[in-house]
C-alpha positions in Angstrom: -11.5 -6.6 -27.5 -9.4 -8.9 -25.3 -12.4 -9.4 -23.0 -14.6 -10.4 -25.9 -12.0 -12.9 -27.1 -11.7 -14.4 -23.7 -15.4 -14.7 -23.3 -15.8 -16.4 -26.7 -13.0 -18.9 -25.9 -14.5 -19.7 -22.5 -17.9 -20.1 -24.2 -16.5 -22.4 -26.8 -14.7 -24.5 -24.2 -17.8 -24.9 -22.1 -19.8 -26.0 -25.2 -17.0 -28.4 -26.2 -16.9 -29.9 -22.7 -20.6 -30.3 -22.5 -21.3 -31.7 -25.9 -18.1 -33.6 -26.6 -18.9 -36.8 -24.8 -22.3 -37.0 -26.5 -20.8 -37.2 -29.9 -19.1 -40.5 -29.1 -21.7 -42.2 -26.9 -23.8 -44.0 -29.6 -22.7 -47.5 -30.5 -23.9 -49.9 -33.2 -25.5 -52.1 -30.5 -27.6 -49.3 -29.0 -28.8 -48.3 -32.5 -29.9 -51.9 -33.2 -31.6 -52.1 -29.8 -33.4 -48.8 -30.5 -34.6 -50.0 -33.9 -35.8 -53.3 -32.5 -37.6 -51.6 -29.7 -39.2 -49.1 -32.0 -40.5 -51.9 -34.2 -41.8 -53.8 -31.1 -43.5 -50.7 -29.8 -45.2 -50.0 -33.1 -46.4 -53.6 -33.2 -47.7 -53.5 -29.6 -49.3 -50.1 -30.0 -50.5 -49.7 -33.6 -51.6 -46.2 -34.8 -55.3 -45.4 -35.1 -54.8 -44.1 -38.6 -52.0 -45.7 -40.7 -49.4 -43.1 -41.7 -50.7 -40.4 -39.4 -48.7 -40.4 -36.1 -50.8 -37.4 -34.9 -53.9 -39.5 -34.8 -52.6 -41.4 -31.7 -52.5 -45.0 -30.8 -55.3 -47.5 -31.1 -54.4 -48.9 -27.7 -53.0 -47.0 -24.8 -51.6 -43.5 -24.6 -48.3 -41.9 -25.5 -47.2 -42.4 -22.0 -47.8 -46.1 -22.1 -46.0 -46.4 -25.4 -43.0 -44.4 -24.1 -42.8 -46.6 -20.9 -42.9 -49.7 -23.0 -40.2 -48.4 -25.3 -38.0 -47.4 -22.3 -38.5 -50.8 -20.7 -37.5 -52.5 -23.9 -34.3 -50.4 -24.3 -33.4 -51.0 -20.6 -33.7 -54.8 -21.2 -31.6 -54.7 -24.3 -34.4 -55.3 -26.8 -35.9 -58.3 -24.9 -39.4 -57.5 -23.6 -42.5 -59.5 -22.7 -46.0 -58.9 -23.9 -47.4 -55.4 -23.4 -50.2 -54.6 -20.9 -53.7 -55.8 -21.8 -55.2 -53.7 -24.6 -58.3 -51.8 -23.9 -60.5 -50.4 -26.7 -61.9 -46.9 -25.9 
């Protein structure tokens, strides 16, 4: 019984140590930047079928969209024009 209790306490402590810092890492500024970058990515890479994200992008692939979004977030929401668009 004591071994099970020690195990559960150790497990809870490890989870708390691992997940604790993540709960307080988001800030209002990062949320605003994420929303702005999401809107810019949607504008740069519009969907093929409106309202159906599974249909894919009219331009580029999911990897190019993700790279564009990550670059936008890294620059704090300030990003230049996307790569030239190719129609398949």
